[in-house]
KEVOKOL-306033 format. One record per residue (C-alpha): residue number from 1; y, x, z; residue in three letters. Coordinates in steps of 0.1 Angstrom, whole numbers. Each point is the difference from the previous one (the first is absolute). Example, Ala and Ser with C-alpha at 12.3 -4.5 7.8 and 13.67 -1.06 7.14 Angstrom:
<kedo n="1" c2="-45" c1="123" c3="78" res="ALA"/>
<kedo n="2" c2="34" c1="14" c3="-7" res="SER"/>
# end
This chain:
<kedo n="1" c2="208" c1="-508" c3="1948" res="UNK"/>
<kedo n="2" c2="-29" c1="1" c3="-26" res="UNK"/>
<kedo n="3" c2="-2" c1="-38" c3="0" res="UNK"/>
<kedo n="4" c2="38" c1="-3" c3="-8" res="UNK"/>
<kedo n="5" c2="-4" c1="25" c3="-28" res="UNK"/>
<kedo n="6" c2="-28" c1="-22" c3="-15" res="UNK"/>
<kedo n="7" c2="22" c1="-31" c3="4" res="UNK"/>
<kedo n="8" c2="29" c1="18" c3="-18" res="UNK"/>
<kedo n="9" c2="-24" c1="11" c3="-28" res="UNK"/>
<kedo n="10" c2="-10" c1="-37" c3="-6" res="UNK"/>
<kedo n="11" c2="36" c1="-11" c3="1" res="UNK"/>
<kedo n="12" c2="11" c1="26" c3="-26" res="UNK"/>
<kedo n="13" c2="-30" c1="-8" c3="-22" res="UNK"/>
<kedo n="14" c2="7" c1="-38" c3="3" res="UNK"/>
<kedo n="15" c2="36" c1="5" c3="-8" res="UNK"/>
<kedo n="16" c2="-8" c1="20" c3="-31" res="UNK"/>
<kedo n="17" c2="-26" c1="-25" c3="-12" res="UNK"/>
<kedo n="18" c2="24" c1="-28" c3="7" res="UNK"/>
<kedo n="19" c2="27" c1="14" c3="-23" res="UNK"/>
<kedo n="20" c2="-24" c1="4" c3="-29" res="UNK"/>
<kedo n="21" c2="-24" c1="-29" c3="3" res="UNK"/>
<kedo n="22" c2="18" c1="-29" c3="17" res="UNK"/>
<kedo n="23" c2="22" c1="-7" c3="-30" res="UNK"/>
<kedo n="24" c2="-31" c1="-4" c3="-22" res="UNK"/>
<kedo n="25" c2="-16" c1="-22" c3="26" res="UNK"/>
<kedo n="26" c2="31" c1="-22" c3="1" res="UNK"/>
<kedo n="27" c2="-1" c1="-4" c3="-38" res="UNK"/>
<kedo n="28" c2="-36" c1="-11" c3="1" res="UNK"/>
<kedo n="29" c2="9" c1="-26" c3="27" res="UNK"/>
<kedo n="30" c2="31" c1="-11" c3="-20" res="UNK"/>
<kedo n="31" c2="23" c1="6" c3="30" res="UNK"/>
<kedo n="32" c2="19" c1="30" c3="-14" res="UNK"/>
<kedo n="33" c2="34" c1="-18" c3="6" res="UNK"/>
<kedo n="34" c2="-3" c1="0" c3="38" res="UNK"/>
<kedo n="35" c2="33" c1="15" c3="15" res="UNK"/>
<kedo n="36" c2="0" c1="35" c3="14" res="UNK"/>
<kedo n="37" c2="-34" c1="8" c3="-15" res="UNK"/>
<kedo n="38" c2="15" c1="18" c3="-29" res="UNK"/>
<kedo n="39" c2="13" c1="29" c3="22" res="UNK"/>
<kedo n="40" c2="-22" c1="31" c3="5" res="UNK"/>
<kedo n="41" c2="5" c1="3" c3="38" res="UNK"/>
<kedo n="42" c2="-10" c1="-36" c3="5" res="UNK"/>
<kedo n="43" c2="-31" c1="5" c3="-20" res="UNK"/>
<kedo n="44" c2="-7" c1="32" c3="20" res="UNK"/>
<kedo n="45" c2="4" c1="-18" c3="34" res="UNK"/>
<kedo n="46" c2="-22" c1="-29" c3="-12" res="UNK"/>
<kedo n="47" c2="-27" c1="23" c3="-13" res="UNK"/>
<kedo n="48" c2="0" c1="21" c3="32" res="UNK"/>
<kedo n="49" c2="-3" c1="-32" c3="22" res="UNK"/>
<kedo n="50" c2="-28" c1="-14" c3="-21" res="UNK"/>
<kedo n="51" c2="-20" c1="32" c3="0" res="UNK"/>
<kedo n="52" c2="6" c1="6" c3="37" res="UNK"/>
<kedo n="53" c2="-13" c1="-34" c3="11" res="UNK"/>
<kedo n="54" c2="-30" c1="1" c3="-24" res="UNK"/>
<kedo n="55" c2="-11" c1="35" c3="11" res="UNK"/>
<kedo n="56" c2="9" c1="2" c3="37" res="UNK"/>
<kedo n="57" c2="-37" c1="-4" c3="9" res="UNK"/>
<kedo n="58" c2="-8" c1="32" c3="-19" res="UNK"/>
<kedo n="59" c2="24" c1="22" c3="20" res="UNK"/>
<kedo n="60" c2="-23" c1="6" c3="30" res="UNK"/>
<kedo n="61" c2="-29" c1="9" c3="-23" res="UNK"/>
<kedo n="62" c2="21" c1="25" c3="-20" res="UNK"/>
<kedo n="63" c2="14" c1="15" c3="32" res="UNK"/>
<kedo n="64" c2="-35" c1="4" c3="14" res="UNK"/>
<kedo n="65" c2="-12" c1="16" c3="-33" res="UNK"/>
<kedo n="66" c2="29" c1="25" c3="1" res="UNK"/>
<kedo n="67" c2="-6" c1="10" c3="36" res="UNK"/>
<kedo n="68" c2="-37" c1="4" c3="-7" res="UNK"/>
<kedo n="69" c2="8" c1="23" c3="-30" res="UNK"/>
<kedo n="70" c2="25" c1="19" c3="22" res="UNK"/>
<kedo n="71" c2="-26" c1="6" c3="28" res="UNK"/>
<kedo n="72" c2="-26" c1="11" c3="-26" res="UNK"/>
<kedo n="73" c2="24" c1="25" c3="-15" res="UNK"/>
<kedo n="74" c2="11" c1="13" c3="34" res="UNK"/>
<kedo n="75" c2="-36" c1="5" c3="12" res="UNK"/>
<kedo n="76" c2="-12" c1="17" c3="-32" res="UNK"/>
<kedo n="77" c2="1" c1="38" c3="-1" res="UNK"/>
<kedo n="78" c2="30" c1="14" c3="-20" res="UNK"/>
<kedo n="79" c2="-24" c1="16" c3="-25" res="UNK"/>
<kedo n="80" c2="-15" c1="-34" c3="-8" res="UNK"/>
<kedo n="81" c2="34" c1="-15" c3="-6" res="UNK"/>
<kedo n="82" c2="13" c1="29" c3="-21" res="UNK"/>
<kedo n="83" c2="-30" c1="4" c3="-23" res="UNK"/>
<kedo n="84" c2="-5" c1="-38" c3="-3" res="UNK"/>
<kedo n="85" c2="37" c1="-3" c3="-11" res="UNK"/>
<kedo n="86" c2="-3" c1="29" c3="-24" res="UNK"/>
<kedo n="87" c2="-31" c1="-16" c3="-15" res="UNK"/>
<kedo n="88" c2="18" c1="-33" c3="-4" res="UNK"/>
<kedo n="89" c2="29" c1="16" c3="-17" res="UNK"/>
<kedo n="90" c2="-22" c1="19" c3="-24" res="UNK"/>
<kedo n="91" c2="-19" c1="-32" c3="-8" res="UNK"/>
<kedo n="92" c2="33" c1="-18" c3="-7" res="UNK"/>
<kedo n="93" c2="12" c1="28" c3="-22" res="UNK"/>
<kedo n="94" c2="-32" c1="-1" c3="-21" res="UNK"/>
<kedo n="95" c2="3" c1="-38" c3="-2" res="UNK"/>
<kedo n="96" c2="36" c1="2" c3="-12" res="UNK"/>
<kedo n="97" c2="-10" c1="25" c3="-28" res="UNK"/>
<kedo n="98" c2="-28" c1="-23" c3="-11" res="UNK"/>
<kedo n="99" c2="22" c1="-32" c3="1" res="UNK"/>
<kedo n="100" c2="28" c1="15" c3="-22" res="UNK"/>
<kedo n="101" c2="-20" c1="-3" c3="-33" res="UNK"/>
<kedo n="102" c2="-13" c1="-35" c3="10" res="UNK"/>
<kedo n="103" c2="36" c1="-13" c3="1" res="UNK"/>
<kedo n="104" c2="3" c1="4" c3="-37" res="UNK"/>
<kedo n="105" c2="-29" c1="-24" c3="-8" res="UNK"/>
<kedo n="106" c2="14" c1="-34" c3="-8" res="UNK"/>
<kedo n="107" c2="-26" c1="-20" c3="20" res="UNK"/>
<kedo n="108" c2="7" c1="-18" c3="32" res="UNK"/>
<kedo n="109" c2="-32" c1="9" c3="19" res="UNK"/>
<kedo n="110" c2="2" c1="37" c3="-11" res="UNK"/>
<kedo n="111" c2="36" c1="7" c3="9" res="UNK"/>
<kedo n="112" c2="2" c1="-21" c3="32" res="UNK"/>
<kedo n="113" c2="-34" c1="-6" c3="18" res="UNK"/>
<kedo n="114" c2="-18" c1="32" c3="-9" res="UNK"/>
<kedo n="115" c2="29" c1="23" c3="12" res="UNK"/>
<kedo n="116" c2="0" c1="-17" c3="34" res="UNK"/>
<kedo n="117" c2="-38" c1="3" c3="3" res="UNK"/>
<kedo n="118" c2="1" c1="37" c3="-10" res="UNK"/>
<kedo n="119" c2="28" c1="8" c3="24" res="UNK"/>
<kedo n="120" c2="-18" c1="-16" c3="29" res="UNK"/>
<kedo n="121" c2="-34" c1="15" c3="-9" res="UNK"/>
<kedo n="122" c2="12" c1="36" c3="-5" res="UNK"/>
<kedo n="123" c2="23" c1="-2" c3="31" res="UNK"/>
<kedo n="124" c2="-29" c1="-11" c3="21" res="UNK"/>
<kedo n="125" c2="-24" c1="27" c3="-14" res="UNK"/>
<kedo n="126" c2="26" c1="27" c3="4" res="UNK"/>
<kedo n="127" c2="5" c1="-10" c3="37" res="UNK"/>
<kedo n="128" c2="-37" c1="0" c3="7" res="UNK"/>
<kedo n="129" c2="-6" c1="34" c3="-17" res="UNK"/>
<kedo n="130" c2="29" c1="16" c3="19" res="UNK"/>
<kedo n="131" c2="-11" c1="-16" c3="33" res="UNK"/>
<kedo n="132" c2="-37" c1="8" c3="-2" res="UNK"/>
<kedo n="133" c2="3" c1="35" c3="-15" res="UNK"/>
<kedo n="134" c2="28" c1="11" c3="24" res="UNK"/>
<kedo n="135" c2="-22" c1="24" c3="20" res="UNK"/>
<kedo n="136" c2="-12" c1="18" c3="-31" res="UNK"/>
<kedo n="137" c2="36" c1="2" c3="-13" res="UNK"/>
<kedo n="138" c2="12" c1="13" c3="33" res="UNK"/>
<kedo n="139" c2="-27" c1="27" c3="0" res="UNK"/>
<kedo n="140" c2="7" c1="9" c3="-36" res="UNK"/>
<kedo n="141" c2="37" c1="3" c3="5" res="UNK"/>
<kedo n="142" c2="-3" c1="20" c3="33" res="UNK"/>
<kedo n="143" c2="-24" c1="26" c3="-15" res="UNK"/>
<kedo n="144" c2="21" c1="4" c3="-32" res="UNK"/>
<kedo n="145" c2="32" c1="4" c3="20" res="UNK"/>
<kedo n="146" c2="-16" c1="26" c3="23" res="UNK"/>
<kedo n="147" c2="-11" c1="19" c3="-31" res="UNK"/>
<kedo n="148" c2="34" c1="-1" c3="-16" res="UNK"/>
<kedo n="149" c2="20" c1="9" c3="31" res="UNK"/>
<kedo n="150" c2="-22" c1="27" c3="15" res="UNK"/>
<kedo n="151" c2="-18" c1="13" c3="-31" res="UNK"/>
<kedo n="152" c2="-33" c1="0" c3="19" res="UNK"/>
<kedo n="153" c2="-33" c1="-1" c3="-18" res="UNK"/>
<kedo n="154" c2="-28" c1="-25" c3="3" res="UNK"/>
<kedo n="155" c2="-19" c1="19" c3="27" res="UNK"/>
<kedo n="156" c2="31" c1="0" c3="22" res="UNK"/>
<kedo n="157" c2="6" c1="-37" c3="-6" res="UNK"/>
<kedo n="158" c2="-36" c1="-7" c3="11" res="UNK"/>
<kedo n="159" c2="4" c1="23" c3="30" res="UNK"/>
<kedo n="160" c2="31" c1="-20" c3="11" res="UNK"/>
<kedo n="161" c2="-17" c1="-33" c3="-5" res="UNK"/>
<kedo n="162" c2="-30" c1="12" c3="21" res="UNK"/>
<kedo n="163" c2="24" c1="3" c3="29" res="UNK"/>
<kedo n="164" c2="1" c1="-39" c3="2" res="UNK"/>
<kedo n="165" c2="-25" c1="-11" c3="26" res="UNK"/>
<kedo n="166" c2="-6" c1="-38" c3="-3" res="UNK"/>
<kedo n="167" c2="-13" c1="-15" c3="32" res="UNK"/>
<kedo n="168" c2="-25" c1="-29" c3="0" res="UNK"/>
<kedo n="169" c2="-3" c1="-27" c3="27" res="UNK"/>
<kedo n="170" c2="-31" c1="14" c3="16" res="UNK"/>
<kedo n="171" c2="14" c1="34" c3="6" res="UNK"/>
<kedo n="172" c2="32" c1="-14" c3="15" res="UNK"/>
<kedo n="173" c2="-20" c1="-22" c3="25" res="UNK"/>
<kedo n="174" c2="-23" c1="29" c3="8" res="UNK"/>
<kedo n="175" c2="30" c1="19" c3="14" res="UNK"/>
<kedo n="176" c2="-12" c1="36" c3="-4" res="UNK"/>
<kedo n="177" c2="23" c1="4" c3="-30" res="UNK"/>
<kedo n="178" c2="29" c1="4" c3="23" res="UNK"/>
<kedo n="179" c2="-16" c1="29" c3="19" res="UNK"/>
<kedo n="180" c2="-9" c1="16" c3="-33" res="UNK"/>
<kedo n="181" c2="36" c1="-3" c3="-12" res="UNK"/>
<kedo n="182" c2="13" c1="14" c3="33" res="UNK"/>
<kedo n="183" c2="-22" c1="31" c3="-3" res="UNK"/>
<kedo n="184" c2="14" c1="8" c3="-34" res="UNK"/>
<kedo n="185" c2="-33" c1="-1" c3="-19" res="UNK"/>
<kedo n="186" c2="13" c1="-28" c3="-23" res="UNK"/>
<kedo n="187" c2="28" c1="11" c3="-22" res="UNK"/>
<kedo n="188" c2="23" c1="-18" c3="-24" res="UNK"/>
<kedo n="189" c2="14" c1="-35" c3="1" res="UNK"/>
<kedo n="190" c2="-18" c1="-29" c3="17" res="UNK"/>
<kedo n="191" c2="1" c1="-31" c3="-22" res="UNK"/>
<kedo n="192" c2="-5" c1="-34" c3="17" res="UNK"/>
<kedo n="193" c2="-3" c1="-28" c3="-27" res="UNK"/>
<kedo n="194" c2="16" c1="-33" c3="8" res="UNK"/>
<kedo n="195" c2="-32" c1="-19" c3="-7" res="UNK"/>
<kedo n="196" c2="-17" c1="21" c3="27" res="UNK"/>
<kedo n="197" c2="27" c1="-10" c3="25" res="UNK"/>
<kedo n="198" c2="-5" c1="-36" c3="-9" res="UNK"/>
<kedo n="199" c2="-37" c1="3" c3="7" res="UNK"/>
<kedo n="200" c2="7" c1="16" c3="33" res="UNK"/>
<kedo n="201" c2="24" c1="-27" c3="9" res="UNK"/>
<kedo n="202" c2="-25" c1="-26" c3="-10" res="UNK"/>
<kedo n="203" c2="-26" c1="16" c3="23" res="UNK"/>
<kedo n="204" c2="25" c1="3" c3="28" res="UNK"/>
<kedo n="205" c2="7" c1="-38" c3="-2" res="UNK"/>
<kedo n="206" c2="-37" c1="-9" c3="0" res="UNK"/>
<kedo n="207" c2="-13" c1="-25" c3="25" res="UNK"/>
<kedo n="208" c2="-29" c1="23" c3="7" res="UNK"/>
<kedo n="209" c2="9" c1="22" c3="30" res="UNK"/>
<kedo n="210" c2="-18" c1="31" c3="-13" res="UNK"/>
<kedo n="211" c2="16" c1="-2" c3="-34" res="UNK"/>
<kedo n="212" c2="34" c1="-6" c3="15" res="UNK"/>
<kedo n="213" c2="-3" c1="31" c3="22" res="UNK"/>
<kedo n="214" c2="-12" c1="21" c3="-29" res="UNK"/>
<kedo n="215" c2="30" c1="-12" c3="-21" res="UNK"/>
<kedo n="216" c2="25" c1="7" c3="27" res="UNK"/>
<kedo n="217" c2="-15" c1="34" c3="6" res="UNK"/>
<kedo n="218" c2="4" c1="8" c3="-37" res="UNK"/>
<kedo n="219" c2="37" c1="-10" c3="2" res="UNK"/>
<kedo n="220" c2="5" c1="22" c3="30" res="UNK"/>
<kedo n="221" c2="-16" c1="29" c3="-17" res="UNK"/>
<kedo n="222" c2="24" c1="-4" c3="-30" res="UNK"/>
<kedo n="223" c2="30" c1="-1" c3="23" res="UNK"/>
<kedo n="224" c2="-12" c1="32" c3="17" res="UNK"/>
<kedo n="225" c2="-4" c1="17" c3="-34" res="UNK"/>
<kedo n="226" c2="34" c1="-11" c3="-12" res="UNK"/>
<kedo n="227" c2="21" c1="6" c3="31" res="UNK"/>
<kedo n="228" c2="-17" c1="28" c3="20" res="UNK"/>
<kedo n="229" c2="-16" c1="23" c3="-25" res="UNK"/>
<kedo n="230" c2="18" c1="25" c3="-22" res="UNK"/>
<kedo n="231" c2="-15" c1="-12" c3="-33" res="UNK"/>
<kedo n="232" c2="16" c1="-19" c3="-29" res="UNK"/>
<kedo n="233" c2="-10" c1="-37" c3="-2" res="UNK"/>
<kedo n="234" c2="7" c1="-23" c3="-29" res="UNK"/>
<kedo n="235" c2="-7" c1="-37" c3="-5" res="UNK"/>
<kedo n="236" c2="-12" c1="-10" c3="-34" res="UNK"/>
<kedo n="237" c2="14" c1="-35" c3="-7" res="UNK"/>
<kedo n="238" c2="-18" c1="-6" c3="-33" res="UNK"/>
<kedo n="239" c2="-30" c1="-22" c3="-3" res="UNK"/>
<kedo n="240" c2="-27" c1="-8" c3="-26" res="UNK"/>
<kedo n="241" c2="-1" c1="-38" c3="-2" res="UNK"/>
<kedo n="242" c2="-29" c1="0" c3="-25" res="UNK"/>
<kedo n="243" c2="-22" c1="18" c3="26" res="UNK"/>
<kedo n="244" c2="-12" c1="-18" c3="31" res="UNK"/>
<kedo n="245" c2="-19" c1="26" c3="20" res="UNK"/>
<kedo n="246" c2="21" c1="25" c3="21" res="UNK"/>
<kedo n="247" c2="-24" c1="28" c3="-7" res="UNK"/>
<kedo n="248" c2="3" c1="-5" c3="-38" res="UNK"/>
<kedo n="249" c2="38" c1="0" c3="4" res="UNK"/>
<kedo n="250" c2="-2" c1="33" c3="18" res="UNK"/>
<kedo n="251" c2="-21" c1="15" c3="-27" res="UNK"/>
<kedo n="252" c2="24" c1="-13" c3="-27" res="UNK"/>
<kedo n="253" c2="30" c1="14" c3="19" res="UNK"/>
<kedo n="254" c2="-17" c1="34" c3="4" res="UNK"/>
<kedo n="255" c2="-6" c1="1" c3="-38" res="UNK"/>
<kedo n="256" c2="36" c1="-8" c3="-8" res="UNK"/>
<kedo n="257" c2="15" c1="25" c3="24" res="UNK"/>
<kedo n="258" c2="-28" c1="26" c3="-2" res="UNK"/>
<kedo n="259" c2="0" c1="-2" c3="38" res="UNK"/>
<kedo n="260" c2="-28" c1="5" c3="25" res="UNK"/>
<kedo n="261" c2="-16" c1="-29" c3="18" res="UNK"/>
<kedo n="262" c2="-6" c1="6" c3="38" res="UNK"/>
<kedo n="263" c2="-27" c1="-21" c3="15" res="UNK"/>
<kedo n="264" c2="-30" c1="-2" c3="23" res="UNK"/>
<kedo n="265" c2="-16" c1="-28" c3="-20" res="UNK"/>
<kedo n="266" c2="-33" c1="12" c3="-15" res="UNK"/>
<kedo n="267" c2="0" c1="-25" c3="-28" res="UNK"/>
<kedo n="268" c2="36" c1="7" c3="-10" res="UNK"/>
<kedo n="269" c2="-9" c1="37" c3="0" res="UNK"/>
<kedo n="270" c2="-28" c1="-6" c3="-25" res="UNK"/>
<kedo n="271" c2="22" c1="-22" c3="-22" res="UNK"/>
<kedo n="272" c2="27" c1="27" c3="-2" res="UNK"/>
<kedo n="273" c2="-26" c1="26" c3="-9" res="UNK"/>
<kedo n="274" c2="-14" c1="-22" c3="-28" res="UNK"/>
<kedo n="275" c2="35" c1="-7" c3="-14" res="UNK"/>
<kedo n="276" c2="10" c1="37" c3="2" res="UNK"/>
<kedo n="277" c2="27" c1="-6" c3="26" res="UNK"/>
<kedo n="278" c2="6" c1="27" c3="26" res="UNK"/>
<kedo n="279" c2="-10" c1="-12" c3="35" res="UNK"/>
<kedo n="280" c2="1" c1="14" c3="35" res="UNK"/>
<kedo n="281" c2="-25" c1="-14" c3="25" res="UNK"/>
<kedo n="282" c2="9" c1="8" c3="36" res="UNK"/>
<kedo n="283" c2="-37" c1="-6" c3="10" res="UNK"/>
<kedo n="284" c2="-8" c1="31" c3="-22" res="UNK"/>
<kedo n="285" c2="27" c1="19" c3="19" res="UNK"/>
<kedo n="286" c2="-14" c1="-11" c3="33" res="UNK"/>
<kedo n="287" c2="-35" c1="9" c3="-10" res="UNK"/>
<kedo n="288" c2="12" c1="34" c3="-12" res="UNK"/>
<kedo n="289" c2="15" c1="9" c3="34" res="UNK"/>
<kedo n="290" c2="-29" c1="-12" c3="21" res="UNK"/>
<kedo n="291" c2="-21" c1="26" c3="18" res="UNK"/>
<kedo n="292" c2="-29" c1="11" c3="-22" res="UNK"/>
<kedo n="293" c2="-34" c1="-13" c3="12" res="UNK"/>
<kedo n="294" c2="-30" c1="19" c3="-14" res="UNK"/>
<kedo n="295" c2="-36" c1="-11" c3="0" res="UNK"/>
<kedo n="296" c2="-18" c1="15" c3="30" res="UNK"/>
<kedo n="297" c2="29" c1="-3" c3="24" res="UNK"/>
<kedo n="298" c2="-3" c1="-17" c3="33" res="UNK"/>
<kedo n="299" c2="23" c1="-29" c3="11" res="UNK"/>
<kedo n="300" c2="4" c1="-21" c3="32" res="UNK"/>
<kedo n="301" c2="5" c1="-37" c3="-9" res="UNK"/>
<kedo n="302" c2="-4" c1="-34" c3="14" res="UNK"/>
<kedo n="303" c2="-21" c1="-25" c3="-20" res="UNK"/>
<kedo n="304" c2="21" c1="-32" c3="-3" res="UNK"/>
<kedo n="305" c2="-21" c1="-24" c3="-20" res="UNK"/>
<kedo n="306" c2="-30" c1="-3" c3="-24" res="UNK"/>
<kedo n="307" c2="3" c1="9" c3="-36" res="UNK"/>
<kedo n="308" c2="-9" c1="-18" c3="-32" res="UNK"/>
<kedo n="309" c2="-33" c1="17" c3="-5" res="UNK"/>
<kedo n="310" c2="-30" c1="-3" c3="23" res="UNK"/>
<kedo n="311" c2="2" c1="18" c3="33" res="UNK"/>
<kedo n="312" c2="35" c1="15" c3="-8" res="UNK"/>
<kedo n="313" c2="28" c1="5" c3="25" res="UNK"/>
<kedo n="314" c2="37" c1="3" c3="-6" res="UNK"/>
<kedo n="315" c2="24" c1="23" c3="18" res="UNK"/>
<kedo n="316" c2="36" c1="11" c3="-7" res="UNK"/>
<kedo n="317" c2="20" c1="31" c3="4" res="UNK"/>
<kedo n="318" c2="35" c1="0" c3="16" res="UNK"/>
<kedo n="319" c2="16" c1="-1" c3="-35" res="UNK"/>
<kedo n="320" c2="-20" c1="-31" c3="-10" res="UNK"/>
<kedo n="321" c2="-27" c1="18" c3="-21" res="UNK"/>
<kedo n="322" c2="-32" c1="-20" c3="1" res="UNK"/>
<kedo n="323" c2="-32" c1="18" c3="9" res="UNK"/>
<kedo n="324" c2="-33" c1="-16" c3="-10" res="UNK"/>
<kedo n="325" c2="-27" c1="10" c3="25" res="UNK"/>
<kedo n="326" c2="-36" c1="-3" c3="-13" res="UNK"/>
<kedo n="327" c2="-24" c1="-15" c3="26" res="UNK"/>
<kedo n="328" c2="31" c1="-5" c3="22" res="UNK"/>
<kedo n="329" c2="-4" c1="-37" c3="6" res="UNK"/>
<kedo n="330" c2="-17" c1="6" c3="33" res="UNK"/>
<kedo n="331" c2="30" c1="20" c3="13" res="UNK"/>
<kedo n="332" c2="27" c1="-28" c3="-5" res="UNK"/>
<kedo n="333" c2="25" c1="4" c3="28" res="UNK"/>
<kedo n="334" c2="-11" c1="35" c3="9" res="UNK"/>
<kedo n="335" c2="15" c1="35" c3="-4" res="UNK"/>
<kedo n="336" c2="-24" c1="23" c3="-18" res="UNK"/>
<kedo n="337" c2="-1" c1="33" c3="-18" res="UNK"/>
<kedo n="338" c2="-6" c1="-3" c3="-38" res="UNK"/>
<kedo n="339" c2="-7" c1="24" c3="-27" res="UNK"/>
<kedo n="340" c2="19" c1="-3" c3="-33" res="UNK"/>
<kedo n="341" c2="-23" c1="-4" c3="-30" res="UNK"/>
<kedo n="342" c2="25" c1="-7" c3="-29" res="UNK"/>
<kedo n="343" c2="37" c1="-9" c3="-6" res="UNK"/>
<kedo n="344" c2="12" c1="-25" c3="-27" res="UNK"/>
<kedo n="345" c2="37" c1="3" c3="-8" res="UNK"/>
<kedo n="346" c2="19" c1="-23" c3="-25" res="UNK"/>
<kedo n="347" c2="35" c1="-15" c3="-5" res="UNK"/>
<kedo n="348" c2="-11" c1="-29" c3="21" res="UNK"/>
<kedo n="349" c2="-7" c1="22" c3="30" res="UNK"/>
<kedo n="350" c2="-26" c1="23" c3="15" res="UNK"/>
<kedo n="351" c2="-34" c1="-8" c3="13" res="UNK"/>
<kedo n="352" c2="-22" c1="23" c3="21" res="UNK"/>
<kedo n="353" c2="-38" c1="-5" c3="2" res="UNK"/>
<kedo n="354" c2="-18" c1="14" c3="31" res="UNK"/>
<kedo n="355" c2="-31" c1="-4" c3="21" res="UNK"/>
<kedo n="356" c2="-5" c1="2" c3="38" res="UNK"/>
<kedo n="357" c2="-5" c1="35" c3="12" res="UNK"/>
<kedo n="358" c2="-25" c1="-13" c3="25" res="UNK"/>
<kedo n="359" c2="-23" c1="-9" c3="-29" res="UNK"/>
<kedo n="360" c2="5" c1="35" c3="-15" res="UNK"/>
<kedo n="361" c2="-12" c1="15" c3="33" res="UNK"/>
<kedo n="362" c2="-30" c1="-23" c3="2" res="UNK"/>
<kedo n="363" c2="-11" c1="11" c3="-35" res="UNK"/>
# end
């Protein structure tokens, strides 16, 4: 169907050109007295045939270009299309206002070439500004509309925006976020950016078995959150084409929406703190609810392997907490009683330092 429309377009253009230009061509060739060539419909048919046969090889390329443009527009988020179009219209309006006075200048270059150049330039710039600033414009309009409709002050606006919990890839793959949502400790709306979903899909399609399983686990966790849990979930379809890293995109999105980033990535946690972005680290939550271990307490552990420092042994609690046993290298593979000497707790996790109780008795 599209190919026939393109053919029809060329026939109409050829017929129109034939009516206006074939008579002049015949006069140049001194064959203006040829019968039937003085009638408009004959000229139109002749022009349509000539243009059709000289441009038939272009039809497939034009159809392919139109289909590519159609697929691009269909796949693009509606906000991209709307704000890009508004920017284009604004640019063309400004160009029209600038071109009006130029038309009064009696100079060929000024009143023909320059207007075309200005129109193309400002149309392009308007589209780019509307397209790349769409997220800031959406955020601006949404906040202003809330203020007008509800008459709420800035503190209430900030409170509402803090209800947006933006998930990163690591916390989705981790899986504990679903249990936290199920218990009701996480309130508000869960926001899953489209670029995070794309990263998860890329991981799930990886040739590496471990990465593939991690990606599929993340997708299963998202399905569970969306279908089984009584919490509102939204997909953010916008993107930041000028930013490559997913973590940087998350920080940018949190700034625009005044939302909260939910992660278990220690580095992303630090970046959010440096850029004054609210962040929830589920490792902090896990550490906060772990049983308190105080120096001087006794524990029964199994030394698994040797540590980094000389003569150290490493053991683990049931929850994965690492215990560094001084002078514990000789007890690798054995169950021993240890005495806690100190506890180090950070956003990256908790570490317990201890020494064998047998040495304590010997001393």
